[in-house]
C-alpha positions as CSV (number, residue, x, y, z in Angstrom):
1,M,2.9,-10.4,22.6
2,R,1.9,-14.3,21.8
3,I,4.2,-16.3,24.4
4,D,5.3,-19.7,22.7
5,W,6.2,-22.5,25.2
6,G,6.9,-24.4,23.2
7,T,10.2,-22.6,21.7
8,A,10.4,-20.0,23.6
9,V,10.8,-21.1,26.9
10,M,11.0,-24.9,26.7
11,P,11.6,-27.9,24.2
12,R,8.5,-29.9,23.9
13,V,8.9,-33.3,26.1
14,R,7.4,-36.2,25.1
15,R,6.8,-38.4,28.3
16,G,5.2,-41.3,29.2
17,R,2.3,-39.7,30.6
18,D,0.0,-42.9,31.9
19,I,3.4,-44.7,33.2
20,I,4.2,-42.1,35.6
21,M,0.9,-41.0,36.7
22,K,0.8,-44.9,37.3
23,K,4.2,-44.6,39.3
24,F,2.7,-41.7,41.5
25,R,0.0,-43.7,42.5
26,Q,1.4,-46.5,43.4
27,L,3.8,-44.2,45.7
28,A,0.8,-42.3,47.4
29,A,-0.8,-45.7,47.7
30,S,2.5,-47.3,49.9
31,A,2.9,-44.0,51.7
32,A,-1.1,-44.3,52.9
33,A,-0.4,-48.3,53.4
34,L,2.5,-47.6,55.7
35,G,0.5,-45.2,57.5
36,L,2.7,-41.8,57.0
37,T,0.9,-39.1,56.9
38,A,2.0,-36.0,54.2
39,G,2.7,-34.2,57.1
40,A,5.1,-37.1,59.0
41,A,6.9,-38.0,55.8
42,L,8.0,-34.5,55.0
43,A,8.9,-33.2,58.3
44,Q,8.4,-29.2,57.0
45,E,9.7,-29.2,54.1
46,S,9.5,-26.2,51.7
47,V,7.3,-25.3,49.3
48,H,7.0,-22.5,46.8
49,V,4.1,-21.5,45.3
50,A,3.6,-18.6,43.0
51,A,0.3,-16.6,42.8
52,A,-0.8,-14.7,39.4
53,A,-2.3,-12.7,42.0
54,I,-3.0,-12.1,45.7
55,N,-7.1,-11.3,45.6
56,I,-10.4,-13.1,46.8
57,A,-10.4,-15.6,43.6
58,H,-7.4,-16.4,44.4
59,G,-8.6,-16.9,48.3
60,P,-6.8,-20.3,48.9
61,I,-3.6,-19.2,49.1
62,A,-4.5,-15.7,50.3
63,L,-5.9,-17.5,53.5
64,A,-2.5,-19.7,53.6
65,A,-0.1,-17.1,53.5
66,A,-1.9,-15.2,56.0
67,D,-2.1,-18.1,58.4
68,P,1.0,-20.6,57.9
69,S,-0.5,-23.3,59.8
70,I,-3.0,-24.7,57.5
71,F,0.4,-25.9,55.5
72,K,2.0,-26.8,58.5
73,A,-0.4,-29.1,59.6
74,H,0.4,-30.8,56.8
75,G,4.3,-30.8,56.8
76,L,4.8,-28.0,54.6
77,D,6.3,-24.4,55.4
78,L,4.5,-21.9,52.4
79,E,6.4,-19.3,50.6
80,V,4.6,-17.0,48.4
81,T,5.5,-14.8,45.8
82,D,2.6,-12.2,44.4
83,L,3.0,-11.8,40.9
84,R,0.1,-8.9,40.7
85,G,-1.8,-10.3,37.7
86,A,1.3,-11.0,35.4
87,S,-0.2,-14.5,34.5
88,P,2.3,-15.8,31.8
89,N,4.8,-15.0,34.9
90,C,3.3,-17.7,36.6
91,I,3.9,-20.3,33.9
92,A,7.3,-18.6,33.7
93,A,8.5,-19.2,37.1
94,L,7.2,-22.9,37.0
95,L,9.1,-23.9,33.8
96,S,12.6,-21.9,35.2
97,R,11.9,-23.8,38.5
98,S,12.3,-20.8,40.0
99,A,8.5,-22.0,41.9
100,D,7.6,-25.6,42.8
101,L,3.4,-24.4,42.1
102,C,1.4,-21.8,39.9
103,Q,-1.5,-20.7,41.4
104,V,-3.6,-18.8,37.5
105,G,-6.2,-18.8,35.7
106,T,-6.5,-22.6,34.5
107,T,-6.5,-21.3,30.8
108,T,-3.3,-20.0,31.2
109,G,-2.0,-23.3,32.3
110,T,-3.8,-25.3,30.2
111,D,-2.3,-22.9,27.1
112,A,1.3,-23.3,28.2
113,I,0.5,-27.0,28.2
114,A,-1.4,-26.8,24.5
115,E,2.1,-25.1,23.3
116,G,4.5,-27.8,24.9
117,A,4.9,-27.3,28.6
118,D,5.1,-30.6,30.2
119,L,2.4,-29.7,33.6
120,V,0.2,-31.3,35.4
121,A,-2.8,-29.8,37.7
122,I,-2.6,-30.8,41.2
123,V,-5.8,-28.3,42.7
124,A,-8.9,-27.4,41.5
125,V,-9.3,-24.2,43.4
126,S,-12.4,-22.6,42.1
127,G,-15.0,-21.5,39.7
128,P,-15.5,-18.3,37.6
129,S,-14.7,-15.5,39.2
130,G,-16.0,-12.7,36.8
131,E,-18.8,-9.9,36.5
132,V,-19.6,-7.0,34.6
133,I,-20.0,-4.3,36.1
134,L,-21.4,-0.9,34.5
135,S,-21.9,2.2,35.1
136,D,-24.7,3.6,36.0
137,D,-25.3,5.8,33.5
138,T,-24.8,3.5,31.0
139,V,-27.5,0.9,32.7
140,E,-30.1,4.1,32.4
141,R,-28.9,4.9,29.1
142,L,-29.4,1.0,27.6
143,G,-33.1,0.9,29.3
144,V,-32.4,-2.9,29.8
145,A,-33.0,-3.6,33.9
146,P,-30.2,-5.3,35.6
147,D,-32.7,-8.2,36.4
148,A,-33.7,-9.0,32.7
149,P,-33.3,-12.1,31.1
150,I,-29.4,-13.2,31.0
151,A,-29.5,-13.2,27.0
152,E,-30.8,-9.7,27.1
153,R,-28.2,-8.2,29.6
154,I,-25.7,-9.6,27.4
155,R,-27.1,-8.4,23.8
156,A,-27.3,-5.4,25.6
157,L,-23.5,-4.9,25.8
158,K,-23.1,-5.0,22.2
159,G,-21.1,-1.9,20.9
160,L,-20.3,-0.7,24.8
161,S,-17.2,0.3,26.0
162,I,-15.8,-2.6,28.1
163,S,-12.3,-3.7,29.6
164,T,-11.0,-7.2,30.3
165,A,-7.9,-8.8,30.8
166,A,-5.6,-9.4,27.9
167,P,-6.4,-12.3,25.0
168,G,-5.6,-16.0,26.2
169,S,-6.5,-15.0,29.6
170,A,-9.2,-16.8,31.3
171,L,-11.6,-14.0,31.6
172,Y,-10.9,-13.2,28.1
173,T,-12.2,-16.8,27.3
174,L,-15.0,-16.7,28.9
175,G,-15.9,-13.3,28.4
176,D,-15.4,-14.1,24.3
177,A,-17.8,-17.3,25.0
178,M,-20.5,-15.6,27.3
179,L,-20.7,-13.1,24.5
180,G,-21.0,-16.1,22.2
181,T,-24.3,-17.3,23.6
182,V,-25.8,-14.7,21.7
183,G,-24.0,-14.3,18.5
184,L,-21.4,-11.8,19.7
185,S,-17.7,-11.3,20.8
186,W,-15.6,-8.8,21.6
187,D,-15.3,-8.1,18.0
188,D,-19.1,-6.9,18.8
189,L,-17.3,-4.5,21.8
190,N,-15.3,-1.3,21.9
191,Y,-12.8,-3.9,23.8
192,R,-9.7,-2.4,25.7
193,T,-7.6,-3.9,27.4
194,L,-6.6,-2.2,31.3
195,G,-5.5,-4.0,33.6
196,E,-5.2,-1.6,36.6
197,V,-8.5,-1.6,38.6
198,P,-8.1,2.1,40.1
199,A,-7.5,3.5,36.4
200,M,-10.6,1.2,35.9
201,I,-12.9,2.6,38.1
202,E,-12.1,6.1,37.3
203,S,-12.4,5.4,33.9
204,I,-16.0,3.9,34.5
205,R,-17.2,6.2,36.6
206,N,-15.9,9.4,34.3
207,N,-17.6,7.9,31.8
208,Q,-14.0,6.8,30.2
209,L,-16.1,3.2,29.6
210,D,-18.6,1.8,30.0
211,G,-18.0,-1.2,32.5
212,A,-15.8,-3.6,32.8
213,F,-15.4,-7.4,33.3
214,W,-13.2,-7.9,36.2
215,V,-12.7,-10.6,38.9
216,F,-15.5,-10.1,41.3
217,G,-15.1,-8.0,44.2
218,S,-12.5,-5.4,42.3
219,L,-15.0,-3.2,41.3
220,A,-17.4,-3.0,44.4
221,Q,-16.4,0.6,45.1
222,L,-18.6,2.3,42.1
223,L,-21.3,-0.1,43.9
224,V,-20.6,1.4,47.2
225,D,-21.1,4.9,45.9
226,G,-24.0,4.2,43.7
227,E,-21.7,4.5,40.5
228,G,-22.2,1.0,38.9
229,V,-24.7,-2.1,38.7
230,R,-23.3,-5.1,38.9
231,W,-25.1,-6.2,35.5
232,I,-23.6,-10.0,35.5
233,S,-22.1,-12.4,37.7
234,L,-20.5,-15.7,37.0
235,A,-20.5,-16.4,40.7
236,R,-23.7,-16.1,41.2
237,G,-24.8,-18.5,38.4
238,D,-26.0,-16.1,35.7
239,V,-24.8,-17.6,33.1
240,E,-26.4,-21.4,34.2
241,E,-24.1,-23.6,31.8
242,Y,-20.5,-21.9,33.3
243,E,-21.3,-22.8,36.9
244,G,-18.4,-24.8,38.7
245,L,-16.2,-24.3,35.4
246,P,-12.8,-24.8,36.7
247,F,-11.5,-21.2,36.4
248,V,-8.4,-21.0,39.0
249,A,-6.2,-23.7,39.3
250,V,-2.9,-25.1,40.8
251,F,-0.2,-26.3,38.3
252,A,3.2,-28.2,38.5
253,R,5.9,-29.5,36.5
254,R,5.1,-32.9,35.5
255,D,9.0,-34.0,36.9
256,W,8.1,-32.5,39.8
257,V,5.1,-34.1,40.6
258,E,6.8,-37.7,39.8
259,E,9.8,-36.8,42.3
260,N,7.7,-35.4,44.7
261,P,4.3,-37.5,45.6
262,E,4.1,-36.9,49.3
263,R,4.4,-33.0,49.0
264,V,1.8,-32.8,46.1
265,A,-0.5,-35.1,48.3
266,A,0.2,-32.8,51.4
267,V,-0.1,-29.7,48.9
268,Q,-3.5,-31.0,47.9
269,A,-4.8,-31.8,51.1
270,A,-3.5,-27.6,52.7
271,Y,-5.4,-26.5,50.0
272,A,-8.4,-28.5,50.8
273,D,-8.5,-27.5,54.4
274,A,-8.3,-23.8,53.3
275,I,-11.1,-24.0,51.0
276,D,-13.1,-25.9,53.6
277,R,-12.1,-23.1,55.8
278,L,-13.0,-20.3,53.4
279,I,-16.5,-21.9,52.8
280,D,-17.5,-23.0,56.4
281,D,-16.0,-20.3,58.6
282,P,-16.1,-17.1,56.7
283,E,-15.9,-14.7,59.1
284,A,-12.6,-16.0,60.4
285,S,-11.2,-16.6,57.1
286,S,-12.3,-13.4,55.6
287,A,-10.9,-10.8,58.5
288,A,-7.4,-12.9,58.1
289,I,-7.3,-12.5,54.4
290,K,-8.4,-8.5,54.7
291,A,-6.3,-8.0,58.0
292,E,-2.4,-9.5,56.1
293,F,-3.4,-8.1,52.3
294,F,-5.8,-5.2,52.3
295,P,-6.3,-3.5,55.6
296,D,-7.4,-0.4,54.7
297,M,-10.1,-1.8,52.5
298,D,-12.7,-0.2,53.5
299,Q,-15.4,-3.4,55.2
300,A,-18.2,-3.0,52.7
301,L,-15.8,-3.4,49.4
302,W,-14.3,-6.0,51.4
303,D,-17.4,-8.3,52.1
304,D,-18.9,-7.7,48.9
305,G,-16.2,-9.5,46.9
306,Y,-15.8,-12.3,49.8
307,E,-19.5,-13.0,49.4
308,Q,-19.2,-13.4,46.0
309,A,-16.2,-15.6,46.0
310,Q,-17.6,-17.9,48.6
311,L,-19.9,-18.8,46.2
312,A,-17.4,-20.0,43.8
313,F,-14.6,-21.7,45.9
314,L,-14.4,-25.8,44.8
315,R,-15.3,-28.1,48.0
316,G,-11.8,-30.5,48.3
317,G,-10.0,-28.8,45.6
318,A,-11.7,-31.2,43.0
319,T,-13.1,-30.9,39.2
320,T,-14.6,-33.2,36.8
321,E,-14.0,-34.3,33.8
322,A,-17.3,-33.1,31.9
323,L,-16.6,-29.6,33.7
324,W,-12.6,-29.7,32.4
325,Q,-13.5,-30.7,28.9
326,R,-16.6,-27.9,28.9
327,L,-13.7,-25.2,29.7
328,L,-11.3,-26.6,27.3
329,D,-14.2,-26.6,24.2
330,L,-14.8,-23.1,25.4
331,Q,-11.0,-22.0,25.5
332,A,-10.6,-23.6,22.1
333,S,-13.5,-21.8,20.6
334,A,-11.4,-18.5,20.8
335,S,-8.3,-19.6,19.7
336,D,-6.9,-22.4,17.3
337,K,-4.9,-24.2,19.3
338,D,-5.3,-28.0,20.0
339,Y,-5.7,-28.9,23.8
340,T,-5.6,-32.6,23.4
341,A,-2.4,-32.5,25.4
342,A,-4.6,-30.9,27.8
343,S,-7.3,-33.5,28.9
344,F,-8.6,-34.8,32.1
345,D,-6.9,-37.9,31.8
346,K,-3.4,-36.7,31.0
347,V,-3.1,-33.5,33.3
348,V,-5.6,-33.0,36.5
349,I,-4.0,-35.7,39.1
350,G,-4.9,-37.5,42.3
351,T,-7.5,-35.8,44.1
352,A,-7.9,-32.8,41.9
353,R,-10.4,-35.9,40.2
354,G,-13.6,-35.1,41.6
355,E,-16.4,-37.4,40.7
């Protein structure tokens, strides 16, 4: 069901965005000039993050939830709500003021902005986290090698029964764009929406699905059991033009950002620290997340997902204007929306702006 954020959730609010952002930068600069650290200024204030999911693709918030000292070091007591894949609910939590921040697939946030939600992006979390896993029977039937040129592997998906997320989601949008590189779309596949990972695994294992395009690591059981093949991995750069795209981001209401510049700076710094730890100290970071959220998962499955994720996290929690616009262009090609309101200069703020 299409959710019209402009009418169903909140009226379109027209604000002087440039004035607000100028004020934000002035306040942040003033705090720095006074020698105030974000942690000292806030004296352990709270921040509530709604996460579309807790999985390895959303690693920074998972690590921060497992180790609260990351946010505490910046003066923040962290509260996290796991929405278990319900991405629209993440935006709804923001707009209803049930949460301060929403970590979600970037296209979910930019869709909301295009439809009238006055949001900004304060952290770019990770690059593309999607991978195509096909059953071993399907690969044998295709007669195309898993290391064939990427165009051949994408073209080989035509007519297959493939599951992915719902239309409008980051996975659906990126998958559609990927298929478009060889003149295909989801219409050329037997596309199905099946959000439950165990159901996907069993459907692929029993040849009810040929495969799935899903978050890396989720379907690793098939790889470990020898019943699946990693056909395409965006994390490892199989589709070169998608490398570094800001696939997951943290959004906030513009008015909340305006009212809480020091807290925003603290959140940005805490996320940057979490991302650095995920990249630079993978052994400890991996163990902390697994122990907290996935203690019973087979270690080989977990390690496979973490190795893929480590390639995707965006150092410093930042993205560039070119990469942001590239993602908007891909999104626009899969919808009839105007994403001018979600342009880099209007919604990406502070240290989330990379060089």
